N, C-alpha and C positions, 0 to 999 in steps of 0.2 A: 327526705331526700331519697332514702332507700326504696319508698313506695313509688317516687317517681321514675326512678331508674327501672324498676320492674315493670312499670306501665310502658315505658318507652321500648324496653325489650320486647315486650308483648306485641306492641304496635309494630314494631320493625319485623316481627317473626310473621305476622299477619301479612304485612306488605309484600314481603319476600314469597308467601305461599301465593298469595293472588298473582304476583307478576311473575311467578316461576314459568319458564319457557318451555314448550312442549318438545322440542328437538334437541338432540345432541348429535349435531350435524358436522360433517367435515367435507369440504369442497376442495379439490384439487384442480389446478388450471395447468394443463401440459401444453407447452407451446414448442415442442421438439421439431415439429414439421414447418415452423415458420421460420423464414431465411433471416439474415442478419440485418436486412433493411430496417427491421423493428426492434426496438429496444427490449430486450426480454424483461427488463424491470417492470415494465407496463403490467405484465401478467401476474408478477407477484404482488403488484399493488390491488389489482383486480381479485386475486385469490383472496387477499386479507379482507378485501371490503365485502365480498360475497359472503365469507364466513361470518362477519359480524352482521350482515343482513339476515342471513338463515337463523342464527342463533340468539339474536337480541330482539327480534320482532316477536310481538305476542300473535300468534296464528288463530288461537280459538278464545272462547270465553270461559275454557274450562281449566280447573287448577291442576297442574302436574307436579307430583312429587319429584324429587331428584331422581329416585330409581323407576320413575314411570316414564322417563324422557324416552322418545323414539330414536333409536339408533339409526343413523342413515348417512350414506355417503354418496357424493356427487363427483364425477369425473367430467370435466369440461376439456375436451380433447380439440384444440384448436388446429383446424385442417388446412385453412387457408386465410392469407391476409390480403386485403385489396385496398384501393385507394379510399381516403376519407375514414381511415381507422374503422373500417369494416371488416368483421371476422365471420367466418363460417366455421361451424364447430359441431361435435357430436357430443351428446350429453348422456352420461351413463348414470342410471338413478338406481341405488339400492337401499332397501330398509329392512329392518327385522324386528321381530317382536319375541320377548322371552315366553318359553313354555312354562307353565305351572309344574312346580315340584321338580325342576331340573335345571341345569346351568346352560341348556341349550336355547340359542336363538333361532327362531324359524323365519325364514324369508318372507316378507311381505311384498316386496317390490323388487323386481330385477329387470331392468328394461333400458333399452338404448334408442335415443331419440337423435338421429343423424342430420336432422335438418334445422339446427339452431342458427340463426343469421343475427348478428347484433353490431352495433357501432359503441366503441368505448375509447374515452381519451382519459388518459390517466388522471386519478383524482376527482373525475367527474361523480356527482352524488349517485348512489345505488339507491333507487327509489321504487316503490310500488303502492299504487293506489287503486283499491278495488272499485272505486266510483269513477276512475279515468283510466282504465287499463291501458289505452293506447298512448297515453301522454300527448307530448307536443313534438316528439321525434318517435315515429315507430320503430325506427331501428334501435334507438337509445332504449326504448320502453320493452323491446321484445325479450331481452334476455331475462329480466325479472319477471316479466309476465310468464315466461316458460318455467322458471324456478318455482313461483308461486303456484302455478297449476300444479307441478308435481307434489309440492307440498301438501296442497290439498287432496291429491289422490292418495299420498301416503297417509294422511290424517283419516281419510275415509275408509281405507283399508283396515287400518288399526282399530277405529271404532266399530267397524263391521265385524271384526274378529272377536269382539267382546259382547256385543248385542245385535241381535237381528235388525237389520236396517239401521244400525246405530249411525254409520257413515253417511247416510243421506244428505246432511247439511253441506258436508264437505265437498262430496262430489257434485251437488248443485253449485256451489262455490266455482268449483273447476269449470262447469259449464258456463258459468257466467263470464270467466275470463275467455272461454271459447267465443262467446257470441260477441263480447266487446275488445276482442284481441287486436293488437297492432296489425295494420294492413298496409302493405307495399308490395310492389311487384317483386322485391327480392326475398320477402318473408313467405314461408310455407309451413304448413303443418296444422293450421287451424281451420281448414276449409275442407268440406267433404271431397272436392274434387282434386285434393292435393296427394291423394293416395289412400290406400285401405288400412294401412297400419299407422295412423297418425294421432295427434292430440284430439282432432275432432270426433274420430270414431270412438276412441277409448272413452271420452267423456260420454258420449251419446250412449254406448253399451251400459256405462253405469248410472245412468239416469233414466234410460227408455224402459218403461213398465213391460214392454216385449222380451226384456232380459232379466225380469225381476227375480228368477231364479239363481243368477250369478250371485246374488246377496246370501241366498240360503247356501249356496255352496261355500261361501267365505266363512260364513258361521259354523256351519257344520264341520269344516275342516279343523279350524282352530280351537273353538270353544268345546264343540263335543267330541273332536278328534285329538288333536295334539295336546290339549290341555288334560286331557283324560287318560293319557297314556300310562301314567305312573300308577293310577288307583286301579283302572280296568282296561288292560290292553286290548281284549277282546272287543269291548264295546266300541272303544276308541277307533281301532282298525275299520270296524262297521261303519263308523261315521265317515272316515276317510274314503272308504269305498262308495259310500252315498253320496260325498262330494263329486266323485268322478261320473257318478250316475247323473247327477244335476247337470255337470259341464257336457256330458254327451248328449243329454237333451237339446241344449243349445247348439252343439256342434252339428248334430244330425240334420237340423233344419237351416243352419248357417255354417256350412264348412270353412275351416280356417277363421272363424269368428275371433276378432281380436281380444275380446274380453276373455275368452277361454285361453288363448295363447298368452295374455298377459298374467293370467293366474298361474299357468304351469312353467312360465319362463323361470329357468334357474333352480326348478325344484325336483329335479329328476333323481338326484342322489337322496334327498329326503325321502320321495316316494318309494324308492327300491329299499330303502332302510325301514319303511313301515310295513312292506309287504313281504320282505325276504323270508320271515318266518311264519307267514300265514298260511291258513290251511290251504290245501290243494285247491278248492273251488274258488276260495277268495282271491288267491294268487293269479290263477288262470282268468278270472274276471278282470282283475286289475291290469294284468298284462294286455288282454285285448284292448281295453279302454285306453290305456296309456300309449300303446303303439299306434291306435288310431288317431289320437288327438295331439300328441307330441312326437310328431314324425322325426324330427331331428335327433331325437334320443332313442329311436326304435330300436336300434341294435344294442344299446346298453340295456334296455328293459328285457330284451330277449335273452341276453346272455346272463343276466342277473336273476330273472324271475323265472326262467323256464325250469 
């Protein structure tokens, strides 16, 4: 009997490890802008269902230990409610990954998608099928397609940060969602003509060989840079500066490139921290590149790094 119990515990442990989820995700639904014509309880039900969807689904074939789960936050800000239970929303996506030999988490993703349209009736199933992304009702399927897309982007960035081109399979999955995305006149963000900073162009940048150096930038920044700060700050800072040079190569040929902007979004304080105590020549070069590529934070860089 004792041997049987031990065997059962071992099997249970193996099953738990194999089925361990990749994400430690939290999604919040904010419906403050929606009028009293909609029962706000609907949004609490939706929030609960989406948290279950993100955290219970197995997104990869890899085994993640509890301490390896990717911390990520989603804020679904409902902007407008219309007839037939259709909502317009903005989705904020944030994810981070721990830096070796520290208690610090470095941002992986910090992005706002302000073009999310979906239909939701309370208690309807929250489903996503990679082989049938558009589903039977595009407006119902669009919300989970958008969330699955950003999960794949987060996974891709995470794997890229540990191994050069390690995120390729997940960026390709995101591209597959774009190719097969729900389609209706009310849905936007999946097509090239929907704008310059949308899901289509982000997936394109992350899968197009023209921008392959973007993956070098991600690997250089995290694995050679941030992860090495404790052991060799000089080499680590040089790797981060090399990242900026990689990004500048893309930006020079394609000003305001979404891949460059996506990487730099929400990273200004971290960049300032990296170069605050740098040698004058490194600090000067970093200031030049950051002011050029991250225009919205140019004054902050000027004040902190000059």
